[in-house]
The first five atom37 places (N, CA, C, CB, O) and aatype in JSON, in Angstrom:
{
  "aatype": [15, 7, 10, 0, 6, 11, 7, 5, 0, 7, 19, 9, 16, 2, 0, 10, 10, 8, 10, 17, 14, 7, 10, 10, 9, 19, 7, 13, 8, 1, 9, 18, 6, 7, 7, 13, 0, 10, 13, 16, 12, 10, 7, 17, 10, 17, 19, 0, 11, 0, 7, 10, 18, 10, 10, 13, 14, 15, 19, 7, 10, 1, 15, 12, 16, 7, 15, 5, 9, 1, 15, 14, 10, 15, 7, 1, 10, 0, 7, 7, 7, 12, 10, 9, 19, 0, 4, 19, 10, 17, 10, 16, 12, 10, 14, 19, 16, 7, 19, 12, 13],
  "atom_mask": [
    [1, 1, 1, 1, 1],
    [1, 1, 1, 0, 1],
    [1, 1, 1, 1, 1],
    [1, 1, 1, 1, 1],
    [1, 1, 1, 1, 1],
    [1, 1, 1, 1, 1],
    [1, 1, 1, 0, 1],
    [1, 1, 1, 1, 1],
    [1, 1, 1, 1, 1],
    [1, 1, 1, 0, 1],
    [1, 1, 1, 1, 1],
    [1, 1, 1, 1, 1],
    [1, 1, 1, 1, 1],
    [1, 1, 1, 1, 1],
    [1, 1, 1, 1, 1],
    [1, 1, 1, 1, 1],
    [1, 1, 1, 1, 1],
    [1, 1, 1, 1, 1],
    [1, 1, 1, 1, 1],
    [1, 1, 1, 1, 1],
    [1, 1, 1, 1, 1],
    [1, 1, 1, 0, 1],
    [1, 1, 1, 1, 1],
    [1, 1, 1, 1, 1],
    [1, 1, 1, 1, 1],
    [1, 1, 1, 1, 1],
    [1, 1, 1, 0, 1],
    [1, 1, 1, 1, 1],
    [1, 1, 1, 1, 1],
    [1, 1, 1, 1, 1],
    [1, 1, 1, 1, 1],
    [1, 1, 1, 1, 1],
    [1, 1, 1, 1, 1],
    [1, 1, 1, 0, 1],
    [1, 1, 1, 0, 1],
    [1, 1, 1, 1, 1],
    [1, 1, 1, 1, 1],
    [1, 1, 1, 1, 1],
    [1, 1, 1, 1, 1],
    [1, 1, 1, 1, 1],
    [1, 1, 1, 1, 1],
    [1, 1, 1, 1, 1],
    [1, 1, 1, 0, 1],
    [1, 1, 1, 1, 1],
    [1, 1, 1, 1, 1],
    [1, 1, 1, 1, 1],
    [1, 1, 1, 1, 1],
    [1, 1, 1, 1, 1],
    [1, 1, 1, 1, 1],
    [1, 1, 1, 1, 1],
    [1, 1, 1, 0, 1],
    [1, 1, 1, 1, 1],
    [1, 1, 1, 1, 1],
    [1, 1, 1, 1, 1],
    [1, 1, 1, 1, 1],
    [1, 1, 1, 1, 1],
    [1, 1, 1, 1, 1],
    [1, 1, 1, 1, 1],
    [1, 1, 1, 1, 1],
    [1, 1, 1, 0, 1],
    [1, 1, 1, 1, 1],
    [1, 1, 1, 1, 1],
    [1, 1, 1, 1, 1],
    [1, 1, 1, 1, 1],
    [1, 1, 1, 1, 1],
    [1, 1, 1, 0, 1],
    [1, 1, 1, 1, 1],
    [1, 1, 1, 1, 1],
    [1, 1, 1, 1, 1],
    [1, 1, 1, 1, 1],
    [1, 1, 1, 1, 1],
    [1, 1, 1, 1, 1],
    [1, 1, 1, 1, 1],
    [1, 1, 1, 1, 1],
    [1, 1, 1, 0, 1],
    [1, 1, 1, 1, 1],
    [1, 1, 1, 1, 1],
    [1, 1, 1, 1, 1],
    [1, 1, 1, 0, 1],
    [1, 1, 1, 0, 1],
    [1, 1, 1, 0, 1],
    [1, 1, 1, 1, 1],
    [1, 1, 1, 1, 1],
    [1, 1, 1, 1, 1],
    [1, 1, 1, 1, 1],
    [1, 1, 1, 1, 1],
    [1, 1, 1, 1, 1],
    [1, 1, 1, 1, 1],
    [1, 1, 1, 1, 1],
    [1, 1, 1, 1, 1],
    [1, 1, 1, 1, 1],
    [1, 1, 1, 1, 1],
    [1, 1, 1, 1, 1],
    [1, 1, 1, 1, 1],
    [1, 1, 1, 1, 1],
    [1, 1, 1, 1, 1],
    [1, 1, 1, 1, 1],
    [1, 1, 1, 0, 1],
    [1, 1, 1, 1, 1],
    [1, 1, 1, 1, 1],
    [1, 1, 1, 1, 1]
  ],
  "atom_positions": [
    [[92.48, 310.81, 11.45], [93.37, 311.5, 12.38], [92.75, 312.83, 12.76], [94.77, 311.7, 11.76], [92.03, 313.43, 11.96]],
    [[93.01, 313.29, 13.95], [92.48, 314.56, 14.4], [93.01, 315.74, 13.63], [0.0, 0.0, 0.0], [92.27, 316.68, 13.36]],
    [[94.28, 315.71, 13.25], [94.86, 316.81, 12.49], [94.3, 316.87, 11.08], [96.38, 316.68, 12.44], [94.12, 317.96, 10.53]],
    [[94.01, 315.75, 10.49], [93.48, 315.73, 9.13], [92.1, 316.37, 9.08], [93.43, 314.29, 8.58], [91.73, 316.98, 8.08]],
    [[91.33, 316.23, 10.15], [89.99, 316.82, 10.19], [90.03, 318.34, 10.26], [89.22, 316.28, 11.39], [89.03, 318.99, 9.94]],
    [[91.15, 318.92, 10.65], [91.27, 320.37, 10.75], [91.67, 321.04, 9.43], [92.29, 320.72, 11.81], [91.79, 322.26, 9.36]],
    [[91.86, 320.24, 8.39], [92.17, 320.79, 7.07], [93.59, 321.33, 6.99], [0.0, 0.0, 0.0], [94.54, 320.72, 7.49]],
    [[93.73, 322.51, 6.36], [95.06, 323.09, 6.16], [95.73, 323.46, 7.47], [94.96, 324.3, 5.27], [96.96, 323.39, 7.56]],
    [[94.97, 323.86, 8.47], [95.56, 324.16, 9.77], [96.19, 322.91, 10.37], [94.49, 324.73, 10.73], [97.25, 322.98, 11.0]],
    [[95.56, 321.77, 10.18], [96.12, 320.5, 10.65], [97.38, 320.11, 9.9], [0.0, 0.0, 0.0], [98.31, 319.56, 10.47]],
    [[97.4, 320.4, 8.6], [98.58, 320.11, 7.79], [99.76, 320.96, 8.25], [98.29, 320.36, 6.28], [100.88, 320.46, 8.37]],
    [[99.51, 322.24, 8.51], [100.59, 323.12, 8.97], [101.08, 322.69, 10.35], [100.11, 324.59, 9.01], [102.28, 322.72, 10.62]],
    [[100.16, 322.31, 11.22], [100.56, 321.81, 12.54], [101.42, 320.56, 12.41], [99.33, 321.51, 13.4], [102.45, 320.44, 13.08]],
    [[101.0, 319.63, 11.54], [101.77, 318.42, 11.31], [103.15, 318.75, 10.78], [101.03, 317.49, 10.34], [104.14, 318.15, 11.19]],
    [[103.23, 319.71, 9.86], [104.52, 320.1, 9.29], [105.44, 320.67, 10.37], [104.32, 321.13, 8.18], [106.62, 320.32, 10.42]],
    [[104.91, 321.53, 11.22], [105.73, 322.12, 12.27], [106.16, 321.09, 13.31], [104.98, 323.26, 12.96], [107.26, 321.18, 13.87]],
    [[105.3, 320.1, 13.57], [105.67, 319.03, 14.51], [106.82, 318.18, 13.97], [104.46, 318.15, 14.8], [107.57, 317.59, 14.75]],
    [[106.96, 318.12, 12.65], [108.08, 317.38, 12.05], [109.3, 318.27, 11.8], [107.64, 316.74, 10.74], [110.43, 317.78, 11.78]],
    [[109.07, 319.56, 11.62], [110.17, 320.46, 11.28], [111.16, 320.63, 12.43], [109.62, 321.82, 10.87], [112.36, 320.5, 12.22]],
    [[110.67, 320.9, 13.62], [111.58, 321.21, 14.73], [112.46, 320.03, 15.13], [110.78, 321.67, 15.93], [113.67, 320.22, 15.28]],
    [[111.92, 318.83, 15.32], [112.83, 317.71, 15.62], [113.79, 317.43, 14.47], [112.03, 316.45, 15.94], [114.95, 317.08, 14.69]],
    [[113.31, 317.57, 13.23], [114.18, 317.35, 12.08], [115.34, 318.33, 12.05], [0.0, 0.0, 0.0], [116.47, 317.94, 11.78]],
    [[115.06, 319.6, 12.33], [116.12, 320.6, 12.35], [117.11, 320.35, 13.49], [115.53, 322.0, 12.49], [118.31, 320.56, 13.33]],
    [[116.61, 319.9, 14.63], [117.52, 319.58, 15.75], [118.44, 318.43, 15.39], [116.71, 319.24, 17.01], [119.64, 318.48, 15.67]],
    [[117.9, 317.4, 14.78], [118.72, 316.25, 14.39], [119.75, 316.66, 13.34], [117.84, 315.1, 13.86], [120.92, 316.32, 13.46]],
    [[119.31, 317.38, 12.32], [120.21, 317.79, 11.25], [121.3, 318.73, 11.78], [119.43, 318.48, 10.12], [122.45, 318.65, 11.36]],
    [[120.93, 319.6, 12.69], [121.88, 320.57, 13.22], [122.91, 319.99, 14.16], [0.0, 0.0, 0.0], [124.06, 320.45, 14.19]],
    [[122.53, 318.99, 14.94], [123.43, 318.5, 15.98], [123.92, 317.07, 15.78], [122.75, 318.59, 17.3], [124.79, 316.61, 16.52]],
    [[123.38, 316.35, 14.82], [123.79, 314.96, 14.61], [124.31, 314.81, 13.19], [122.59, 313.98, 14.87], [123.6, 314.34, 12.3]],
    [[125.55, 315.21, 12.98], [126.15, 315.2, 11.64], [127.04, 313.98, 11.47], [126.96, 316.48, 11.4], [128.26, 314.1, 11.32]],
    [[126.42, 312.82, 11.48], [127.15, 311.57, 11.26], [126.58, 310.93, 10.0], [127.03, 310.59, 12.49], [125.39, 310.63, 9.92]],
    [[127.45, 310.74, 9.01], [127.0, 310.22, 7.73], [127.65, 308.88, 7.4], [127.3, 311.23, 6.63], [127.76, 308.51, 6.23]],
    [[128.08, 308.14, 8.42], [128.7, 306.84, 8.21], [128.05, 305.81, 9.11], [130.22, 306.91, 8.46], [127.64, 306.12, 10.23]],
    [[127.97, 304.59, 8.62], [127.47, 303.49, 9.41], [125.99, 303.59, 9.73], [0.0, 0.0, 0.0], [125.24, 304.34, 9.09]],
    [[125.58, 302.82, 10.72], [124.18, 302.79, 11.12], [123.68, 304.09, 11.7], [0.0, 0.0, 0.0], [122.49, 304.39, 11.61]],
    [[124.57, 304.87, 12.28], [124.16, 306.15, 12.87], [123.72, 307.15, 11.81], [125.3, 306.73, 13.69], [123.02, 308.11, 12.13]],
    [[124.12, 306.95, 10.57], [123.71, 307.85, 9.49], [122.21, 307.79, 9.26], [124.44, 307.48, 8.2], [121.62, 308.75, 8.76]],
    [[121.57, 306.69, 9.63], [120.13, 306.58, 9.45], [119.38, 307.59, 10.31], [119.66, 305.17, 9.79], [118.34, 308.11, 9.91]],
    [[119.91, 307.88, 11.49], [119.3, 308.88, 12.36], [119.38, 310.26, 11.72], [119.98, 308.88, 13.74], [118.42, 311.02, 11.76]],
    [[120.53, 310.58, 11.13], [120.69, 311.85, 10.43], [119.76, 311.91, 9.22], [122.15, 312.05, 10.0], [119.15, 312.94, 8.96]],
    [[119.65, 310.81, 8.5], [118.76, 310.77, 7.34], [117.3, 310.95, 7.77], [118.94, 309.45, 6.56], [116.52, 311.58, 7.05]],
    [[116.92, 310.4, 8.91], [115.58, 310.61, 9.43], [115.31, 312.1, 9.65], [115.39, 309.83, 10.75], [114.23, 312.59, 9.33]],
    [[116.29, 312.8, 10.18], [116.15, 314.24, 10.37], [115.94, 314.96, 9.05], [0.0, 0.0, 0.0], [115.07, 315.83, 8.94]],
    [[116.74, 314.61, 8.03], [116.58, 315.24, 6.73], [115.22, 314.92, 6.12], [117.69, 314.8, 5.78], [114.61, 315.78, 5.48]],
    [[114.75, 313.69, 6.3], [113.44, 313.32, 5.76], [112.32, 314.1, 6.45], [113.2, 311.81, 5.92], [111.35, 314.5, 5.79]],
    [[112.44, 314.32, 7.76], [111.42, 315.11, 8.47], [111.43, 316.56, 7.99], [111.67, 315.06, 9.99], [110.37, 317.17, 7.84]],
    [[112.62, 317.11, 7.75], [112.7, 318.48, 7.24], [112.08, 318.55, 5.84], [114.19, 318.97, 7.2], [111.35, 319.49, 5.53]],
    [[112.37, 317.56, 5.0], [111.8, 317.54, 3.65], [110.28, 317.4, 3.69], [112.42, 316.39, 2.83], [109.57, 318.06, 2.93]],
    [[109.79, 316.54, 4.57], [108.34, 316.36, 4.71], [107.69, 317.66, 5.16], [108.02, 315.24, 5.71], [106.66, 318.06, 4.61]],
    [[108.27, 318.32, 6.14], [107.72, 319.58, 6.63], [107.73, 320.63, 5.52], [108.53, 320.09, 7.85], [106.75, 321.36, 5.35]],
    [[108.8, 320.7, 4.77], [108.87, 321.67, 3.67], [107.82, 321.38, 2.61], [0.0, 0.0, 0.0], [107.18, 322.3, 2.1]],
    [[107.64, 320.12, 2.26], [106.64, 319.73, 1.28], [105.24, 320.11, 1.75], [106.72, 318.23, 0.99], [104.45, 320.66, 0.99]],
    [[104.94, 319.81, 3.02], [103.61, 320.11, 3.55], [103.37, 321.61, 3.67], [103.43, 319.46, 4.92], [102.25, 322.07, 3.47]],
    [[104.41, 322.38, 3.98], [104.24, 323.83, 4.09], [104.08, 324.48, 2.71], [105.42, 324.46, 4.83], [103.32, 325.43, 2.56]],
    [[104.8, 323.98, 1.72], [104.72, 324.54, 0.38], [103.47, 324.08, -0.37], [105.96, 324.18, -0.41], [102.89, 324.84, -1.15]],
    [[103.07, 322.85, -0.14], [101.93, 322.26, -0.84], [100.98, 321.6, 0.17], [102.4, 321.24, -1.91], [100.99, 320.38, 0.3]],
    [[100.18, 322.4, 0.87], [99.29, 321.82, 1.9], [98.31, 320.79, 1.35], [98.51, 322.93, 2.57], [97.9, 319.88, 2.08]],
    [[97.92, 320.91, 0.1], [96.99, 319.94, -0.47], [97.62, 318.54, -0.54], [96.53, 320.38, -1.87], [96.94, 317.54, -0.34]],
    [[98.92, 318.49, -0.81], [99.63, 317.2, -0.82], [99.65, 316.6, 0.58], [101.09, 317.37, -1.36], [99.43, 315.41, 0.77]],
    [[99.91, 317.45, 1.56], [99.92, 316.98, 2.94], [98.56, 316.49, 3.39], [0.0, 0.0, 0.0], [98.46, 315.47, 4.07]],
    [[97.52, 317.21, 3.02], [96.17, 316.8, 3.42], [95.78, 315.49, 2.77], [95.15, 317.88, 3.05], [95.19, 314.62, 3.41]],
    [[96.13, 315.33, 1.49], [95.84, 314.07, 0.81], [96.6, 312.92, 1.46], [96.2, 314.17, -0.69], [96.07, 311.82, 1.6]],
    [[97.84, 313.18, 1.84], [98.65, 312.14, 2.49], [98.09, 311.78, 3.86], [100.1, 312.6, 2.63], [98.06, 310.61, 4.24]],
    [[97.65, 312.79, 4.6], [97.14, 312.55, 5.96], [95.8, 311.83, 5.95], [97.02, 313.86, 6.71], [95.52, 311.06, 6.87]],
    [[94.97, 312.06, 4.95], [93.65, 311.42, 4.92], [93.66, 310.1, 4.18], [92.65, 312.35, 4.29], [92.78, 309.26, 4.4]],
    [[94.62, 309.88, 3.3], [94.61, 308.68, 2.47], [95.44, 307.53, 3.0], [0.0, 0.0, 0.0], [95.45, 306.46, 2.4]],
    [[96.13, 307.73, 4.1], [97.04, 306.68, 4.57], [96.45, 305.88, 5.73], [98.35, 307.29, 5.0], [97.19, 305.35, 6.55]],
    [[95.14, 305.79, 5.79], [94.5, 305.02, 6.84], [94.78, 303.53, 6.62], [92.97, 305.29, 6.88], [94.79, 303.07, 5.48]],
    [[95.01, 302.8, 7.68], [95.24, 301.36, 7.57], [93.92, 300.7, 7.2], [95.82, 300.78, 8.92], [92.91, 300.85, 7.89]],
    [[93.94, 299.96, 6.12], [92.7, 299.35, 5.62], [92.34, 298.06, 6.36], [92.84, 299.05, 4.14], [91.16, 297.77, 6.56]],
    [[93.35, 297.3, 6.76], [93.06, 296.05, 7.46], [94.07, 295.86, 8.59], [93.09, 294.84, 6.48], [95.18, 296.39, 8.52]],
    [[93.68, 295.12, 9.63], [94.61, 294.89, 10.73], [95.89, 294.16, 10.29], [93.93, 294.09, 11.82], [96.95, 294.36, 10.88]],
    [[95.79, 293.32, 9.26], [96.96, 292.58, 8.81], [98.03, 293.51, 8.25], [96.56, 291.56, 7.76], [99.22, 293.28, 8.49]],
    [[97.64, 294.54, 7.52], [98.64, 295.45, 6.96], [99.35, 296.22, 8.07], [97.98, 296.43, 5.98], [100.55, 296.49, 7.95]],
    [[98.64, 296.57, 9.12], [99.28, 297.22, 10.26], [100.27, 296.32, 10.97], [0.0, 0.0, 0.0], [101.34, 296.76, 11.39]],
    [[99.92, 295.06, 11.1], [100.82, 294.1, 11.75], [102.05, 293.84, 10.9], [100.09, 292.79, 12.02], [103.16, 293.71, 11.42]],
    [[101.86, 293.76, 9.59], [103.01, 293.56, 8.7], [103.96, 294.75, 8.75], [102.53, 293.32, 7.25], [105.18, 294.58, 8.78]],
    [[103.41, 295.96, 8.76], [104.25, 297.16, 8.84], [104.99, 297.2, 10.18], [103.41, 298.43, 8.66], [106.18, 297.52, 10.22]],
    [[104.32, 296.87, 11.26], [104.96, 296.85, 12.57], [106.05, 295.79, 12.65], [0.0, 0.0, 0.0], [107.11, 296.03, 13.23]],
    [[105.79, 294.62, 12.09], [106.8, 293.55, 12.07], [108.02, 293.95, 11.25], [0.0, 0.0, 0.0], [109.15, 293.64, 11.63]],
    [[107.78, 294.62, 10.13], [108.9, 295.09, 9.31], [109.75, 296.11, 10.05], [0.0, 0.0, 0.0], [110.98, 296.07, 9.99]],
    [[109.11, 297.02, 10.75], [109.85, 298.02, 11.51], [110.62, 297.37, 12.67], [108.89, 299.09, 12.05], [111.72, 297.82, 13.0]],
    [[110.06, 296.35, 13.28], [110.77, 295.63, 14.35], [112.02, 294.96, 13.81], [109.85, 294.59, 15.0], [113.07, 294.98, 14.46]],
    [[111.93, 294.37, 12.63], [113.1, 293.74, 12.02], [114.17, 294.79, 11.71], [112.7, 292.99, 10.73], [115.35, 294.56, 11.96]],
    [[113.77, 295.94, 11.16], [114.72, 297.01, 10.87], [115.39, 297.49, 12.15], [114.02, 298.19, 10.15], [116.6, 297.72, 12.17]],
    [[114.61, 297.66, 13.22], [115.18, 298.11, 14.5], [116.19, 297.1, 15.05], [114.05, 298.34, 15.52], [117.23, 297.5, 15.56]],
    [[115.88, 295.82, 14.94], [116.81, 294.8, 15.44], [118.11, 294.79, 14.63], [116.16, 293.41, 15.38], [119.19, 294.67, 15.2]],
    [[118.0, 294.91, 13.32], [119.2, 294.94, 12.48], [120.05, 296.15, 12.82], [118.81, 294.95, 10.98], [121.27, 296.03, 12.93]],
    [[119.43, 297.32, 12.99], [120.18, 298.53, 13.35], [120.85, 298.37, 14.71], [119.26, 299.75, 13.36], [122.01, 298.76, 14.88]],
    [[120.14, 297.8, 15.67], [120.7, 297.61, 17.0], [121.91, 296.67, 16.94], [119.63, 297.04, 17.97], [122.94, 296.94, 17.56]],
    [[121.79, 295.59, 16.18], [122.92, 294.66, 16.05], [124.08, 295.28, 15.29], [122.47, 293.38, 15.36], [125.23, 294.95, 15.56]],
    [[123.79, 296.17, 14.35], [124.84, 296.85, 13.6], [125.61, 297.82, 14.49], [124.25, 297.59, 12.4], [126.83, 297.93, 14.37]],
    [[124.91, 298.51, 15.36], [125.54, 299.53, 16.2], [126.14, 298.96, 17.48], [124.55, 300.6, 16.54], [126.93, 299.64, 18.14]],
    [[125.79, 297.76, 17.85], [126.27, 297.17, 19.09], [127.79, 297.14, 19.21], [125.74, 295.78, 19.23], [128.31, 297.51, 20.26]],
    [[128.54, 296.71, 18.18], [130.0, 296.69, 18.31], [130.6, 298.09, 18.47], [130.6, 296.01, 17.11], [131.66, 298.25, 19.07]],
    [[129.93, 299.11, 17.93], [130.46, 300.46, 17.99], [130.26, 301.08, 19.37], [129.8, 301.34, 16.92], [131.17, 301.69, 19.93]],
    [[129.05, 300.92, 19.92], [128.72, 301.59, 21.18], [129.0, 300.71, 22.39], [127.27, 302.0, 21.18], [129.36, 301.23, 23.45]],
    [[128.86, 299.41, 22.27], [129.04, 298.52, 23.39], [127.88, 298.53, 24.35], [0.0, 0.0, 0.0], [127.97, 297.92, 25.42]],
    [[126.8, 299.19, 24.02], [125.63, 299.29, 24.9], [124.69, 298.13, 24.59], [124.89, 300.65, 24.71], [124.27, 297.96, 23.45]],
    [[124.37, 297.35, 25.6], [123.51, 296.22, 25.41], [122.04, 296.64, 25.41], [123.76, 295.18, 26.49], [121.27, 296.23, 24.54]],
    [[121.64, 297.47, 26.37], [120.23, 297.89, 26.47], [120.17, 299.37, 26.68], [119.5, 297.16, 27.6], [119.08, 299.93, 26.79]]
  ]
}
């Protein structure tokens, strides 16, 4: 990754890129019930990740350099898993919102 090559400056940049959206979600999306709670939890996870990377840049750098996809199959499996999670969430929220697309 380009940020990983920049060392600690890249780690801090990565942390700030996760901090601001996380704070916006946590501040304005306070829903802790049903499928919509996952969006709020995503915000909290981004804030936690940013805090971890800012407090311990070495952990962030190790994470950014060590998480390279080793084989195309592992990337496809991860993408397929995320697609299944997205479909389940969409079907869970459909009765609440009534939005088809």
